[in-house]
N, CA and C atoms as a LAMMPS dump frame, in Angstrom:
ITEM: TIMESTEP
0
ITEM: NUMBER OF ATOMS
630
ITEM: BOX BOUNDS ff ff ff
-5.0000000000000000e+02 5.0000000000000000e+02
-5.0000000000000000e+02 5.0000000000000000e+02
-5.0000000000000000e+02 5.0000000000000000e+02
ITEM: ATOMS id mol type element x y z
1 1 1 N -429.506 -164.905 -208.264
2 1 2 C -430.013 -163.78 -207.503
3 1 3 C -430.349 -164.123 -206.056
4 2 1 N -429.957 -163.309 -205.106
5 2 2 C -430.246 -163.58 -203.685
6 2 3 C -431.761 -163.433 -203.447
7 3 1 N -432.39 -164.42 -202.783
8 3 2 C -433.812 -164.378 -202.608
9 3 3 C -434.21 -163.181 -201.667
10 4 1 N -435.429 -162.623 -201.948
11 4 2 C -435.794 -161.371 -201.219
12 4 3 C -436.036 -161.687 -199.706
13 5 1 N -436.392 -162.964 -199.315
14 5 2 C -436.589 -163.265 -197.888
15 5 3 C -435.246 -163.237 -197.207
16 6 1 N -434.213 -163.608 -197.878
17 6 2 C -432.847 -163.547 -197.258
18 6 3 C -432.416 -162.049 -197.072
19 7 1 N -432.7 -161.305 -198.068
20 7 2 C -432.376 -159.862 -198.007
21 7 3 C -433.183 -159.243 -196.837
22 8 1 N -434.452 -159.563 -196.694
23 8 2 C -435.276 -159.081 -195.592
24 8 3 C -434.73 -159.455 -194.269
25 9 1 N -434.283 -160.714 -194.099
26 9 2 C -433.716 -161.162 -192.906
27 9 3 C -432.403 -160.396 -192.515
28 10 1 N -431.543 -160.173 -193.511
29 10 2 C -430.361 -159.474 -193.284
30 10 3 C -430.623 -157.995 -192.873
31 11 1 N -431.564 -157.348 -193.604
32 11 2 C -431.819 -155.949 -193.252
33 11 3 C -432.44 -155.874 -191.832
34 12 1 N -433.307 -156.8 -191.471
35 12 2 C -433.908 -156.812 -190.157
36 12 3 C -432.853 -157.071 -189.103
37 13 1 N -431.906 -157.972 -189.347
38 13 2 C -430.826 -158.274 -188.39
39 13 3 C -429.994 -157.008 -188.09
40 14 1 N -429.62 -156.336 -189.108
41 14 2 C -428.786 -155.182 -188.953
42 14 3 C -429.547 -153.977 -188.401
43 15 1 N -430.645 -153.634 -189.022
44 15 2 C -431.385 -152.398 -188.597
45 15 3 C -432.027 -152.533 -187.261
46 16 1 N -432.342 -153.736 -186.746
47 16 2 C -432.927 -153.95 -185.412
48 16 3 C -431.862 -154.018 -184.463
49 17 1 N -430.593 -154.266 -184.77
50 17 2 C -429.54 -154.436 -183.792
51 17 3 C -428.676 -153.184 -183.572
52 18 1 N -428.623 -152.292 -184.583
53 18 2 C -427.749 -151.166 -184.543
54 18 3 C -428.535 -149.873 -184.799
55 19 1 N -427.979 -148.728 -184.276
56 19 2 C -428.54 -147.456 -184.646
57 19 3 C -427.904 -147.018 -185.896
58 20 1 N -428.634 -147.187 -187.011
59 20 2 C -428.089 -146.845 -188.34
60 20 3 C -428.496 -145.415 -188.648
61 21 1 N -427.521 -144.603 -188.97
62 21 2 C -427.769 -143.199 -189.298
63 21 3 C -428.111 -143.02 -190.752
64 22 1 N -427.329 -143.642 -191.648
65 22 2 C -427.478 -143.465 -193.036
66 22 3 C -427.442 -144.802 -193.796
67 23 1 N -428.304 -144.923 -194.786
68 23 2 C -428.251 -146.069 -195.736
69 23 3 C -427.968 -145.596 -197.096
70 24 1 N -427.076 -146.31 -197.813
71 24 2 C -426.734 -146.02 -199.249
72 24 3 C -427.116 -147.301 -199.987
73 25 1 N -427.936 -147.108 -201.02
74 25 2 C -428.253 -148.273 -201.925
75 25 3 C -427.439 -148.224 -203.174
76 26 1 N -427.305 -149.463 -203.747
77 26 2 C -426.586 -149.565 -205.055
78 26 3 C -427.572 -150.259 -205.975
79 27 1 N -426.966 -151.274 -206.72
80 27 2 C -427.834 -152.005 -207.657
81 27 3 C -428.877 -152.85 -206.945
82 28 1 N -430.123 -152.637 -207.401
83 28 2 C -431.242 -153.467 -206.894
84 28 3 C -431.795 -154.328 -208.014
85 29 1 N -431.519 -155.589 -207.955
86 29 2 C -431.703 -156.51 -209.138
87 29 3 C -433.172 -156.847 -209.449
88 30 1 N -434.092 -156.609 -208.547
89 30 2 C -435.501 -157.034 -208.902
90 30 3 C -436.395 -156.055 -208.094
91 31 1 N -437.653 -156.047 -208.584
92 31 2 C -438.679 -155.23 -207.89
93 31 3 C -438.955 -155.777 -206.509
94 32 1 N -438.897 -157.107 -206.378
95 32 2 C -439.208 -157.727 -205.024
96 32 3 C -438.139 -157.25 -203.952
97 33 1 N -436.838 -157.253 -204.431
98 33 2 C -435.822 -156.795 -203.428
99 33 3 C -435.992 -155.315 -203.165
100 34 1 N -436.334 -154.555 -204.173
101 34 2 C -436.509 -153.106 -203.927
102 34 3 C -437.712 -152.881 -202.974
103 35 1 N -438.795 -153.644 -203.096
104 35 2 C -439.924 -153.533 -202.126
105 35 3 C -439.499 -153.928 -200.751
106 36 1 N -438.723 -154.994 -200.658
107 36 2 C -438.258 -155.424 -199.355
108 36 3 C -437.452 -154.326 -198.642
109 37 1 N -436.552 -153.7 -199.448
110 37 2 C -435.767 -152.604 -198.888
111 37 3 C -436.676 -151.502 -198.375
112 38 1 N -437.604 -151.065 -199.219
113 38 2 C -438.507 -149.96 -198.778
114 38 3 C -439.287 -150.302 -197.537
115 39 1 N -439.825 -151.581 -197.508
116 39 2 C -440.56 -151.988 -196.329
117 39 3 C -439.656 -151.955 -195.079
118 40 1 N -438.401 -152.337 -195.204
119 40 2 C -437.508 -152.378 -194.079
120 40 3 C -437.253 -150.947 -193.595
121 41 1 N -437.078 -150.019 -194.547
122 41 2 C -436.74 -148.684 -194.112
123 41 3 C -437.941 -147.895 -193.539
124 42 1 N -439.135 -148.36 -193.915
125 42 2 C -440.334 -147.837 -193.225
126 42 3 C -440.397 -148.355 -191.833
127 43 1 N -440.07 -149.604 -191.598
128 43 2 C -440.068 -150.216 -190.282
129 43 3 C -438.949 -149.677 -189.394
130 44 1 N -437.786 -149.416 -189.964
131 44 2 C -436.615 -148.954 -189.223
132 44 3 C -436.147 -147.626 -189.948
133 45 1 N -436.776 -146.55 -189.656
134 45 2 C -436.394 -145.289 -190.295
135 45 3 C -434.904 -144.883 -189.992
136 46 1 N -434.204 -144.305 -190.943
137 46 2 C -432.884 -143.795 -190.756
138 46 3 C -432.894 -142.296 -190.994
139 47 1 N -431.776 -141.645 -190.58
140 47 2 C -431.652 -140.184 -190.745
141 47 3 C -431.581 -139.794 -192.194
142 48 1 N -430.921 -140.559 -192.987
143 48 2 C -430.71 -140.193 -194.392
144 48 3 C -430.666 -141.44 -195.306
145 49 1 N -431.222 -141.376 -196.49
146 49 2 C -431.169 -142.464 -197.439
147 49 3 C -430.56 -141.896 -198.709
148 50 1 N -429.397 -142.455 -199.087
149 50 2 C -428.703 -142.085 -200.297
150 50 3 C -428.924 -143.159 -201.345
151 51 1 N -429.572 -142.806 -202.49
152 51 2 C -429.906 -143.736 -203.489
153 51 3 C -428.98 -143.562 -204.754
154 52 1 N -428.166 -144.524 -204.942
155 52 2 C -427.39 -144.545 -206.218
156 52 3 C -428.076 -145.454 -207.163
157 53 1 N -428.721 -144.993 -208.159
158 53 2 C -429.615 -145.8 -209.026
159 53 3 C -428.775 -146.554 -210.097
160 54 1 N -428.097 -147.531 -209.635
161 54 2 C -427.257 -148.348 -210.583
162 54 3 C -428.181 -149.104 -211.508
163 55 1 N -428.225 -148.756 -212.715
164 55 2 C -429.132 -149.419 -213.664
165 55 3 C -428.587 -149.581 -215.089
166 56 1 N -427.294 -149.155 -215.281
167 56 2 C -426.635 -149.373 -216.589
168 56 3 C -425.266 -149.832 -216.388
169 57 1 N -424.823 -150.921 -217.047
170 57 2 C -423.494 -151.449 -216.872
171 57 3 C -422.523 -150.59 -217.54
172 58 1 N -421.19 -150.844 -217.274
173 58 2 C -420.109 -150.131 -217.91
174 58 3 C -420.182 -150.273 -219.371
175 59 1 N -420.621 -151.438 -219.892
176 59 2 C -420.686 -151.667 -221.315
177 59 3 C -421.948 -151.04 -221.987
178 60 1 N -422.833 -150.518 -221.158
179 60 2 C -424.041 -149.909 -221.618
180 60 3 C -425.28 -150.678 -221.547
181 61 1 N -425.195 -151.912 -221.029
182 61 2 C -426.403 -152.754 -220.916
183 61 3 C -427.313 -152.254 -219.799
184 62 1 N -428.619 -152.307 -220.074
185 62 2 C -429.627 -151.902 -219.055
186 62 3 C -429.759 -153.04 -218.014
187 63 1 N -429.531 -152.649 -216.771
188 63 2 C -429.604 -153.646 -215.653
189 63 3 C -430.969 -153.652 -214.98
190 64 1 N -431.771 -152.655 -215.22
191 64 2 C -433.036 -152.552 -214.481
192 64 3 C -434.168 -152.589 -215.51
193 65 1 N -435.069 -153.611 -215.343
194 65 2 C -436.168 -153.762 -216.254
195 65 3 C -437.318 -152.721 -215.919
196 66 1 N -438.387 -152.777 -216.705
197 66 2 C -439.491 -151.747 -216.537
198 66 3 C -440.071 -151.825 -215.11
199 67 1 N -440.192 -153.005 -214.535
200 67 2 C -440.831 -153.09 -213.174
201 67 3 C -439.906 -152.435 -212.136
202 68 1 N -438.572 -152.645 -212.274
203 68 2 C -437.663 -152.075 -211.303
204 68 3 C -437.636 -150.564 -211.475
205 69 1 N -437.655 -150.042 -212.689
206 69 2 C -437.641 -148.632 -212.944
207 69 3 C -438.987 -148.006 -212.314
208 70 1 N -440.094 -148.703 -212.452
209 70 2 C -441.308 -148.199 -211.855
210 70 3 C -441.167 -148.184 -210.353
211 71 1 N -440.594 -149.178 -209.801
212 71 2 C -440.343 -149.256 -208.325
213 71 3 C -439.518 -148.124 -207.874
214 72 1 N -438.421 -147.744 -208.606
215 72 2 C -437.616 -146.562 -208.247
216 72 3 C -438.489 -145.368 -208.272
217 73 1 N -439.233 -145.111 -209.264
218 73 2 C -440.006 -143.876 -209.426
219 73 3 C -441.123 -143.745 -208.374
220 74 1 N -441.778 -144.885 -208.146
221 74 2 C -442.935 -144.844 -207.26
222 74 3 C -442.74 -145.109 -205.822
223 75 1 N -441.672 -145.862 -205.449
224 75 2 C -441.5 -146.25 -204.039
225 75 3 C -440.183 -145.729 -203.479
226 76 1 N -439.037 -145.945 -204.154
227 76 2 C -437.762 -145.651 -203.523
228 76 3 C -437.391 -144.167 -203.548
229 77 1 N -437.575 -143.523 -204.723
230 77 2 C -437.171 -142.121 -204.881
231 77 3 C -437.915 -141.244 -203.866
232 78 1 N -439.185 -141.421 -203.65
233 78 2 C -439.951 -140.597 -202.665
234 78 3 C -439.359 -140.715 -201.273
235 79 1 N -438.617 -141.741 -200.977
236 79 2 C -438.02 -142.005 -199.673
237 79 3 C -436.668 -141.414 -199.537
238 80 1 N -436.019 -141.093 -200.656
239 80 2 C -434.618 -140.726 -200.725
240 80 3 C -434.34 -139.308 -200.266
241 81 1 N -433.277 -139.135 -199.511
242 81 2 C -432.797 -137.724 -199.202
243 81 3 C -431.948 -137.216 -200.328
244 82 1 N -431.282 -138.098 -201.052
245 82 2 C -430.622 -137.65 -202.279
246 82 3 C -430.51 -138.88 -203.193
247 83 1 N -430.657 -138.585 -204.514
248 83 2 C -430.418 -139.602 -205.534
249 83 3 C -429.288 -139.09 -206.454
250 84 1 N -428.454 -140.026 -206.89
251 84 2 C -427.212 -139.614 -207.567
252 84 3 C -427.044 -140.259 -208.924
253 85 1 N -427.922 -140.031 -209.856
254 85 2 C -427.795 -140.673 -211.177
255 85 3 C -426.742 -139.996 -212.068
256 86 1 N -426.022 -140.799 -212.897
257 86 2 C -425.262 -140.184 -213.944
258 86 3 C -426.14 -139.809 -215.08
259 87 1 N -425.684 -139.194 -216.131
260 87 2 C -426.614 -138.713 -217.153
261 87 3 C -427.274 -139.828 -217.863
262 88 1 N -426.705 -141.021 -217.999
263 88 2 C -427.35 -142.174 -218.648
264 88 3 C -428.498 -142.653 -217.757
265 89 1 N -428.234 -142.767 -216.43
266 89 2 C -429.299 -143.221 -215.513
267 89 3 C -430.384 -142.178 -215.392
268 90 1 N -430.05 -140.86 -215.4
269 90 2 C -431.11 -139.885 -215.39
270 90 3 C -432.019 -139.944 -216.604
271 91 1 N -431.39 -140.217 -217.692
272 91 2 C -432.166 -140.342 -218.908
273 91 3 C -433.115 -141.508 -218.806
274 92 1 N -432.601 -142.682 -218.372
275 92 2 C -433.522 -143.86 -218.217
276 92 3 C -434.595 -143.628 -217.268
277 93 1 N -434.273 -142.999 -216.084
278 93 2 C -435.305 -142.724 -215.097
279 93 3 C -436.446 -141.89 -215.693
280 94 1 N -436.103 -140.996 -216.616
281 94 2 C -437.106 -140.071 -217.199
282 94 3 C -437.643 -140.569 -218.527
283 95 1 N -437.484 -141.818 -218.875
284 95 2 C -438.016 -142.32 -220.109
285 95 3 C -437.159 -142.026 -221.324
286 96 1 N -435.817 -142.066 -221.166
287 96 2 C -434.916 -141.832 -222.271
288 96 3 C -434.928 -140.441 -222.878
289 97 1 N -434.978 -139.474 -222.044
290 97 2 C -434.878 -138.071 -222.509
291 97 3 C -433.446 -137.737 -222.906
292 98 1 N -433.228 -136.837 -223.834
293 98 2 C -431.859 -136.526 -224.255
294 98 3 C -431.107 -135.904 -223.088
295 99 1 N -429.792 -136.205 -223.099
296 99 2 C -428.943 -135.65 -222.049
297 99 3 C -427.61 -135.224 -222.712
298 100 1 N -427.585 -134.071 -223.322
299 100 2 C -426.436 -133.714 -224.15
300 100 3 C -425.737 -132.359 -223.647
301 101 1 N -426.327 -131.76 -222.641
302 101 2 C -425.81 -130.466 -222.201
303 101 3 C -426.074 -130.24 -220.744
304 102 1 N -425.423 -129.172 -220.23
305 102 2 C -425.676 -128.812 -218.808
306 102 3 C -427.158 -128.406 -218.624
307 103 1 N -427.671 -127.738 -219.63
308 103 2 C -429.078 -127.355 -219.59
309 103 3 C -430.012 -128.631 -219.423
310 104 1 N -429.667 -129.696 -220.2
311 104 2 C -430.444 -130.916 -220.117
312 104 3 C -430.318 -131.537 -218.692
313 105 1 N -429.133 -131.421 -218.1
314 105 2 C -428.886 -131.936 -216.731
315 105 3 C -429.736 -131.16 -215.734
316 106 1 N -429.817 -129.9 -215.874
317 106 2 C -430.636 -129.061 -214.975
318 106 3 C -432.115 -129.488 -215.089
319 107 1 N -432.591 -129.599 -216.276
320 107 2 C -434.007 -130.068 -216.519
321 107 3 C -434.197 -131.367 -215.873
322 108 1 N -433.267 -132.304 -216.099
323 108 2 C -433.446 -133.647 -215.529
324 108 3 C -433.419 -133.636 -214.025
325 109 1 N -432.6 -132.818 -213.455
326 109 2 C -432.588 -132.774 -211.912
327 109 3 C -433.897 -132.279 -211.484
328 110 1 N -434.509 -131.307 -212.06
329 110 2 C -435.768 -130.813 -211.691
330 110 3 C -436.886 -131.859 -211.817
331 111 1 N -436.851 -132.559 -212.966
332 111 2 C -437.896 -133.63 -213.202
333 111 3 C -437.744 -134.761 -212.215
334 112 1 N -436.527 -135.16 -211.924
335 112 2 C -436.306 -136.205 -210.958
336 112 3 C -436.704 -135.776 -209.588
337 113 1 N -436.436 -134.519 -209.235
338 113 2 C -436.866 -134.008 -207.985
339 113 3 C -438.426 -134.086 -207.799
340 114 1 N -439.081 -133.864 -208.926
341 114 2 C -440.523 -133.934 -208.897
342 114 3 C -441.064 -135.348 -208.572
343 115 1 N -440.176 -136.325 -208.679
344 115 2 C -440.575 -137.743 -208.367
345 115 3 C -440.512 -137.955 -206.832
346 116 1 N -439.909 -137.054 -206.096
347 116 2 C -440.01 -137.176 -204.642
348 116 3 C -438.756 -137.041 -203.809
349 117 1 N -437.553 -137.334 -204.353
350 117 2 C -436.333 -137.182 -203.492
351 117 3 C -436.136 -135.701 -203.096
352 118 1 N -435.541 -135.554 -201.876
353 118 2 C -435.386 -134.189 -201.37
354 118 3 C -434.266 -133.477 -202.093
355 119 1 N -433.245 -134.244 -202.594
356 119 2 C -432.133 -133.623 -203.341
357 119 3 C -431.751 -134.478 -204.461
358 120 1 N -431.241 -133.871 -205.543
359 120 2 C -430.809 -134.656 -206.683
360 120 3 C -429.379 -134.208 -207.149
361 121 1 N -428.578 -135.137 -207.423
362 121 2 C -427.188 -134.886 -207.968
363 121 3 C -427.135 -135.599 -209.339
364 122 1 N -427.152 -134.851 -210.397
365 122 2 C -426.937 -135.418 -211.745
366 122 3 C -425.496 -135.304 -212.085
367 123 1 N -424.869 -136.458 -212.266
368 123 2 C -423.402 -136.45 -212.573
369 123 3 C -423.101 -136.465 -214.046
370 124 1 N -422.276 -135.502 -214.403
371 124 2 C -422.02 -135.253 -215.826
372 124 3 C -420.651 -135.704 -216.303
373 125 1 N -420.039 -136.693 -215.624
374 125 2 C -418.755 -137.158 -216.019
375 125 3 C -418.699 -137.702 -217.507
376 126 1 N -419.862 -138.219 -217.944
377 126 2 C -419.972 -138.734 -219.287
378 126 3 C -420.473 -137.722 -220.306
379 127 1 N -420.657 -136.499 -219.859
380 127 2 C -421.214 -135.454 -220.737
381 127 3 C -420.24 -135.229 -221.937
382 128 1 N -420.823 -135.354 -223.207
383 128 2 C -419.887 -135.271 -224.362
384 128 3 C -419.381 -133.846 -224.57
385 129 1 N -418.173 -133.785 -225.122
386 129 2 C -417.585 -132.537 -225.478
387 129 3 C -417.385 -131.495 -224.376
388 130 1 N -417.167 -132.048 -223.173
389 130 2 C -416.907 -131.103 -222.06
390 130 3 C -415.541 -131.365 -221.454
391 131 1 N -414.701 -130.337 -221.439
392 131 2 C -413.357 -130.397 -220.834
393 131 3 C -413.424 -130.625 -219.288
394 132 1 N -414.479 -130.327 -218.679
395 132 2 C -414.68 -130.431 -217.259
396 132 3 C -415.638 -131.468 -216.847
397 133 1 N -415.482 -132.009 -215.643
398 133 2 C -416.498 -132.891 -215.059
399 133 3 C -417.523 -132.086 -214.334
400 134 1 N -418.642 -131.972 -214.864
401 134 2 C -419.783 -131.047 -214.347
402 134 3 C -420.838 -131.858 -213.776
403 135 1 N -421.203 -131.553 -212.491
404 135 2 C -422.303 -132.167 -211.824
405 135 3 C -423.321 -131.073 -211.478
406 136 1 N -424.615 -131.373 -211.505
407 136 2 C -425.657 -130.465 -211.128
408 136 3 C -426.335 -130.984 -209.854
409 137 1 N -426.349 -130.112 -208.823
410 137 2 C -426.958 -130.435 -207.557
411 137 3 C -428.248 -129.578 -207.473
412 138 1 N -429.373 -130.184 -207.146
413 138 2 C -430.614 -129.423 -207.009
414 138 3 C -431.315 -129.821 -205.756
415 139 1 N -431.649 -128.863 -204.907
416 139 2 C -432.266 -129.101 -203.578
417 139 3 C -433.741 -128.779 -203.555
418 140 1 N -434.288 -128.585 -204.771
419 140 2 C -435.74 -128.161 -204.751
420 140 3 C -435.922 -126.674 -204.877
421 141 1 N -434.863 -125.941 -204.587
422 141 2 C -435.006 -124.438 -204.625
423 141 3 C -433.934 -123.846 -205.544
424 142 1 N -432.673 -124.333 -205.389
425 142 2 C -431.592 -123.758 -206.102
426 142 3 C -430.749 -124.822 -206.88
427 143 1 N -430.228 -124.433 -207.975
428 143 2 C -429.237 -125.324 -208.712
429 143 3 C -427.853 -124.891 -208.322
430 144 1 N -426.991 -125.887 -208.207
431 144 2 C -425.561 -125.613 -207.944
432 144 3 C -424.814 -126.422 -209.007
433 145 1 N -423.991 -125.721 -209.766
434 145 2 C -423.105 -126.351 -210.738
435 145 3 C -421.717 -126.566 -210.143
436 146 1 N -421.362 -127.901 -210.049
437 146 2 C -420.099 -128.251 -209.394
438 146 3 C -419.174 -128.734 -210.536
439 147 1 N -418.071 -127.947 -210.799
440 147 2 C -417.172 -128.298 -211.897
441 147 3 C -415.795 -128.472 -211.472
442 148 1 N -415.064 -129.368 -212.169
443 148 2 C -413.705 -129.627 -211.911
444 148 3 C -413.015 -130.103 -213.196
445 149 1 N -411.758 -129.908 -213.319
446 149 2 C -411.097 -130.357 -214.582
447 149 3 C -411.194 -131.888 -214.65
448 150 1 N -411.487 -132.349 -215.929
449 150 2 C -411.61 -133.728 -216.195
450 150 3 C -410.241 -134.419 -216.026
451 151 1 N -410.19 -135.559 -215.321
452 151 2 C -408.939 -136.285 -215.167
453 151 3 C -408.836 -137.362 -216.272
454 152 1 N -407.785 -137.283 -217.075
455 152 2 C -407.65 -138.221 -218.166
456 152 3 C -407.02 -139.5 -217.678
457 153 1 N -407.8 -140.489 -217.432
458 153 2 C -407.365 -141.824 -217.004
459 153 3 C -408.364 -142.894 -217.426
460 154 1 N -407.845 -144.085 -217.61
461 154 2 C -408.741 -145.233 -217.91
462 154 3 C -409.306 -145.808 -216.634
463 155 1 N -408.729 -145.438 -215.459
464 155 2 C -409.129 -146.064 -214.221
465 155 3 C -410.259 -145.27 -213.534
466 156 1 N -411.446 -145.498 -214.088
467 156 2 C -412.604 -144.801 -213.578
468 156 3 C -413.69 -145.762 -212.997
469 157 1 N -413.394 -147.094 -212.957
470 157 2 C -414.412 -148.039 -212.523
471 157 3 C -414.692 -147.836 -211.028
472 158 1 N -415.909 -147.623 -210.624
473 158 2 C -416.279 -147.518 -209.185
474 158 3 C -416.457 -146.058 -208.73
475 159 1 N -416.333 -145.117 -209.679
476 159 2 C -416.42 -143.712 -209.2
477 159 3 C -417.808 -143.361 -208.669
478 160 1 N -418.853 -143.801 -209.359
479 160 2 C -420.233 -143.474 -208.874
480 160 3 C -420.568 -144.105 -207.477
481 161 1 N -420.179 -145.378 -207.355
482 161 2 C -420.443 -146.028 -206.109
483 161 3 C -419.66 -145.334 -204.954
484 162 1 N -418.408 -144.948 -205.187
485 162 2 C -417.62 -144.287 -204.262
486 162 3 C -418.179 -142.942 -203.838
487 163 1 N -418.616 -142.203 -204.854
488 163 2 C -419.131 -140.833 -204.645
489 163 3 C -420.391 -140.972 -203.712
490 164 1 N -421.287 -141.857 -204.03
491 164 2 C -422.456 -142.063 -203.171
492 164 3 C -422.158 -142.491 -201.769
493 165 1 N -421.16 -143.4 -201.624
494 165 2 C -420.77 -143.905 -200.324
495 165 3 C -420.095 -142.769 -199.481
496 166 1 N -419.322 -141.916 -200.17
497 166 2 C -418.689 -140.788 -199.477
498 166 3 C -419.728 -139.754 -198.979
499 167 1 N -420.753 -139.488 -199.85
500 167 2 C -421.818 -138.66 -199.407
501 167 3 C -422.513 -139.208 -198.178
502 168 1 N -422.786 -140.545 -198.154
503 168 2 C -423.37 -141.151 -197.055
504 168 3 C -422.579 -141.028 -195.763
505 169 1 N -421.229 -141.262 -195.951
506 169 2 C -420.313 -141.156 -194.826
507 169 3 C -420.312 -139.677 -194.195
508 170 1 N -420.297 -138.727 -195.13
509 170 2 C -420.286 -137.345 -194.662
510 170 3 C -421.536 -136.982 -193.966
511 171 1 N -422.665 -137.511 -194.453
512 171 2 C -423.936 -137.238 -193.818
513 171 3 C -423.989 -137.855 -192.384
514 172 1 N -423.446 -139.038 -192.297
515 172 2 C -423.339 -139.752 -191.016
516 172 3 C -422.494 -138.954 -190.022
517 173 1 N -421.52 -138.243 -190.518
518 173 2 C -420.613 -137.446 -189.672
519 173 3 C -421.274 -136.102 -189.27
520 174 1 N -422.412 -135.774 -189.94
521 174 2 C -423.101 -134.499 -189.538
522 174 3 C -423.012 -133.391 -190.584
523 175 1 N -422.416 -133.655 -191.734
524 175 2 C -422.332 -132.638 -192.731
525 175 3 C -423.673 -132.292 -193.324
526 176 1 N -423.843 -131.031 -193.787
527 176 2 C -425.024 -130.712 -194.527
528 176 3 C -425.008 -131.442 -195.889
529 177 1 N -426.199 -131.495 -196.566
530 177 2 C -426.207 -132.276 -197.783
531 177 3 C -425.239 -131.669 -198.876
532 178 1 N -425.297 -130.321 -199.054
533 178 2 C -424.442 -129.733 -200.061
534 178 3 C -422.995 -129.954 -199.715
535 179 1 N -422.671 -129.731 -198.487
536 179 2 C -421.292 -129.921 -198.019
537 179 3 C -420.854 -131.33 -198.24
538 180 1 N -421.688 -132.323 -197.943
539 180 2 C -421.357 -133.759 -198.201
540 180 3 C -421.094 -134.011 -199.641
541 181 1 N -421.916 -133.437 -200.513
542 181 2 C -421.717 -133.598 -201.913
543 181 3 C -420.407 -133.063 -202.432
544 182 1 N -420.041 -131.789 -201.958
545 182 2 C -418.835 -131.144 -202.346
546 182 3 C -417.585 -131.985 -201.815
547 183 1 N -417.633 -132.411 -200.602
548 183 2 C -416.574 -133.178 -200.057
549 183 3 C -416.352 -134.492 -200.853
550 184 1 N -417.475 -135.132 -201.149
551 184 2 C -417.447 -136.407 -201.95
552 184 3 C -416.854 -136.155 -203.315
553 185 1 N -417.244 -135.114 -203.954
554 185 2 C -416.688 -134.77 -205.286
555 185 3 C -415.203 -134.56 -205.224
556 186 1 N -414.76 -133.804 -204.271
557 186 2 C -413.277 -133.59 -204.16
558 186 3 C -412.526 -134.923 -203.89
559 187 1 N -413.153 -135.794 -203.034
560 187 2 C -412.551 -137.075 -202.662
561 187 3 C -412.353 -137.869 -203.964
562 188 1 N -413.402 -137.969 -204.82
563 188 2 C -413.306 -138.721 -206.005
564 188 3 C -412.332 -138.084 -206.994
565 189 1 N -412.287 -136.799 -207.072
566 189 2 C -411.352 -136.124 -207.981
567 189 3 C -409.898 -136.53 -207.573
568 190 1 N -409.679 -136.443 -206.261
569 190 2 C -408.323 -136.815 -205.735
570 190 3 C -407.962 -138.211 -206.056
571 191 1 N -408.936 -139.133 -205.856
572 191 2 C -408.7 -140.592 -206.128
573 191 3 C -408.427 -140.787 -207.577
574 192 1 N -409.146 -140.146 -208.452
575 192 2 C -408.916 -140.266 -209.926
576 192 3 C -407.507 -139.784 -210.303
577 193 1 N -407.115 -138.687 -209.671
578 193 2 C -405.761 -138.116 -209.997
579 193 3 C -404.696 -139.103 -209.478
580 194 1 N -404.826 -139.711 -208.333
581 194 2 C -403.887 -140.707 -207.875
582 194 3 C -403.816 -141.909 -208.879
583 195 1 N -404.957 -142.165 -209.488
584 195 2 C -405.097 -143.377 -210.308
585 195 3 C -404.604 -143.103 -211.738
586 196 1 N -404.271 -141.896 -212.054
587 196 2 C -404.01 -141.464 -213.417
588 196 3 C -403.177 -142.446 -214.241
589 197 1 N -402.041 -142.87 -213.66
590 197 2 C -401.077 -143.691 -214.397
591 197 3 C -401.038 -145.14 -213.991
592 198 1 N -402.027 -145.609 -213.218
593 198 2 C -401.96 -147 -212.805
594 198 3 C -402.344 -147.898 -214.007
595 199 1 N -401.775 -149.113 -214.024
596 199 2 C -402.163 -150.086 -215.006
597 199 3 C -402.471 -151.399 -214.232
598 200 1 N -403.739 -151.594 -214.09
599 200 2 C -404.282 -152.813 -213.35
600 200 3 C -405.157 -153.62 -214.281
601 201 1 N -404.756 -154.773 -214.583
602 201 2 C -405.577 -155.584 -215.479
603 201 3 C -405.508 -155.205 -216.934
604 202 1 N -406.229 -155.839 -217.797
605 202 2 C -406.133 -155.685 -219.212
606 202 3 C -407.435 -155.143 -219.825
607 203 1 N -408.395 -154.818 -219.009
608 203 2 C -409.659 -154.32 -219.482
609 203 3 C -409.604 -152.925 -220.012
610 204 1 N -410.69 -152.511 -220.621
611 204 2 C -410.757 -151.165 -221.162
612 204 3 C -410.775 -150.139 -220.042
613 205 1 N -411.416 -150.524 -218.915
614 205 2 C -411.603 -149.626 -217.811
615 205 3 C -411.081 -150.269 -216.548
616 206 1 N -410.156 -149.608 -215.784
617 206 2 C -409.621 -150.137 -214.615
618 206 3 C -410.194 -149.472 -213.372
619 207 1 N -409.918 -150.029 -212.183
620 207 2 C -410.394 -149.454 -210.931
621 207 3 C -409.53 -148.234 -210.563
622 208 1 N -410.239 -147.257 -209.886
623 208 2 C -409.42 -146.129 -209.486
624 208 3 C -408.985 -146.325 -208.024
625 209 1 N -407.914 -145.561 -207.59
626 209 2 C -407.255 -145.762 -206.324
627 209 3 C -407.82 -144.934 -205.205
628 210 1 N -408.53 -145.641 -204.251
629 210 2 C -409.081 -144.926 -203.145
630 210 3 C -408.982 -145.746 -201.88
């Protein structure tokens, strides 16, 4: 694991040298690294913070221990302009609540919003028994259901990271939050479609083409 003092030095080097508009986070392996990130963002505020709470592996293993989960809830999420959990991550953030329907996703979005982020996007790509890929966006006032036909492909590795990165890129370009989310969803849909018939490697899940 990369030492937190090294992470702090890297963040300080970049954020003190450049005018950074948007920061997107991914997997945060420890509470100490999470705290270093929060401290750096307080010292060098940015226009928008996109939090992708990577905490469950493709195989289903929990990557974030109790202290990291507490750090997300108490420190990082209140700083976020948007947080983008999938249904498994949303469930973990909320103490393993059931996530089996669009109604559950709406409830989760509201509960996560209560933790402090200004916007929440709960991704329903893994929602059981749904022919569509349904995401729920909540801005604290209104719910938006974003639906698209599910793309049948094994090449889905990296979709969540790409979606959050695309949201960050669109925000940096000046898009509104809802517009950035919609553009990012269309981008990922297109990339999945291009990846439909690719055969890369021998694993159960391959990378998608973007």
